[in-house]
C-alpha positions in Angstrom: -11.5 -15.8 -17.9 -9.3 -12.7 -18.0 -6.8 -12.8 -15.1 -5.1 -9.6 -14.0 -2.6 -8.2 -11.6 -4.0 -5.3 -9.7 -1.7 -2.4 -8.8 -3.2 0.3 -6.5 -1.1 3.4 -6.3 -1.2 5.0 -2.8 0.7 8.3 -3.3 1.3 9.1 0.4 4.7 9.0 2.1 6.5 10.5 5.1 8.4 13.0 3.1 9.0 13.6 -0.6 12.5 12.3 -1.5 14.5 14.6 -3.8 15.2 11.8 -6.3 11.6 10.5 -6.4 9.8 10.8 -9.7 6.7 8.8 -8.6 3.4 10.6 -8.1 3.7 10.9 -4.3 3.2 13.6 -1.7 3.9 13.8 2.0 0.7 12.7 3.9 0.5 16.0 5.8 0.8 18.1 2.5 -1.9 16.0 0.9 -4.4 17.1 3.6 -3.6 14.5 6.2 -5.4 11.3 7.0 -8.8 12.8 6.0 -7.6 13.3 2.4 -6.0 9.8 2.4 -9.3 8.3 3.6 -11.2 9.9 0.7 -8.6 8.6 -1.8 -9.1 5.1 -0.6 -12.9 5.3 -0.8 -13.6 3.8 -4.3 -16.2 1.6 -5.6 -15.0 -8.0 -13.2 -11.9 -9.5 -13.9 -10.3 -12.1 -11.7 -7.2 -11.0 -9.8 -4.1 -13.1 -9.5 -2.0 -10.6 -7.6 -2.5 -7.4 -5.7 0.2 -4.8 -5.3 -0.2 -1.7 -3.1 2.6 0.7 -4.2 3.2 4.4 -4.1 4.4 6.5 -2.2 4.7 4.4 0.9 1.4 2.6 1.6 2.7 1.5 5.0 2.6 5.1 6.2 -1.2 4.6 6.5 -2.7 2.6 9.4 -2.8 -1.2 8.8 -6.5 -1.2 9.4 -7.0 1.1 6.4 -4.9 -1.1 4.2 -6.9 -4.1 5.5 -10.2 -2.3 4.6 -8.9 -1.5 1.2 -7.9 -5.1 0.5 -11.3 -6.2 1.8 -13.0 -3.8 -0.7 -10.9 -5.2 -3.5 -11.9 -8.7 -2.6 -15.6 -7.7 -2.5 -15.3 -6.1 -6.0 -13.1 -8.6 -7.8 -12.7 -12.4 -7.9 -9.6 -12.9 -5.8 -10.1 -16.6 -5.1 -6.9 -17.5 -6.9 -4.9 -14.5 -5.7 -1.5 -16.0 -5.0 0.3 -12.8 -3.8 -0.6 -9.6 -2.0 2.3 -7.2 -1.7 2.6 -3.9 0.2 5.4 -1.5 -0.3 6.9 -0.4 3.0 9.7 1.7 4.4 11.6 0.5 7.5 10.4 3.7 9.4 6.7 2.9 8.8 6.4 -0.7 10.0 6.9 -2.5 13.2 6.1 -6.0 14.4 2.5 -5.1 15.3 1.8 -3.5 11.9 3.4 -6.4 10.0 1.2 -8.9 12.0 -1.9 -6.8 11.1 -1.0 -6.8 7.5 -0.4 -10.5 7.5 -3.8 -11.0 9.2 -5.3 -8.9 6.3 -3.9 -11.3 3.8 -0.6 -9.6 2.8 1.9 -12.3 1.7 4.8 -10.1 0.7 6.4 -6.8 1.8 8.5 -4.9 -0.7 10.9 -3.1 1.7 12.4 0.0 0.3 15.7 1.3 1.7 17.1 4.2 -0.2 20.2 4.6 2.0 21.5 3.3 5.2 23.3 6.6 5.9 21.2 8.9 8.0 22.7 12.1 6.5 21.7 10.9 3.0 
């Protein structure tokens, strides 16, 4: 059976960084949460890994990411899925959100820190 890694690109972030070449847009400029909700509303190979990247997927509510992961699990065979990763920015996660993501089956956070200097 074909085994794949599934990458879902969520192009929303807090602000568009000057250096960023990824397809991403600030959530507000994309039309806000309503536009993001439509983007996530999509309808098989077996999946070994799931990676939610972007943008900054953690800018969205943890419940939405949990729903997205549930839809993926309903559409694909994820029984052998060893790793579920979500890209995050330190400003978009807290203990509560991390706990909710873990409850949703997230096993890894890819934490992006572009600079530790506020002026940068």
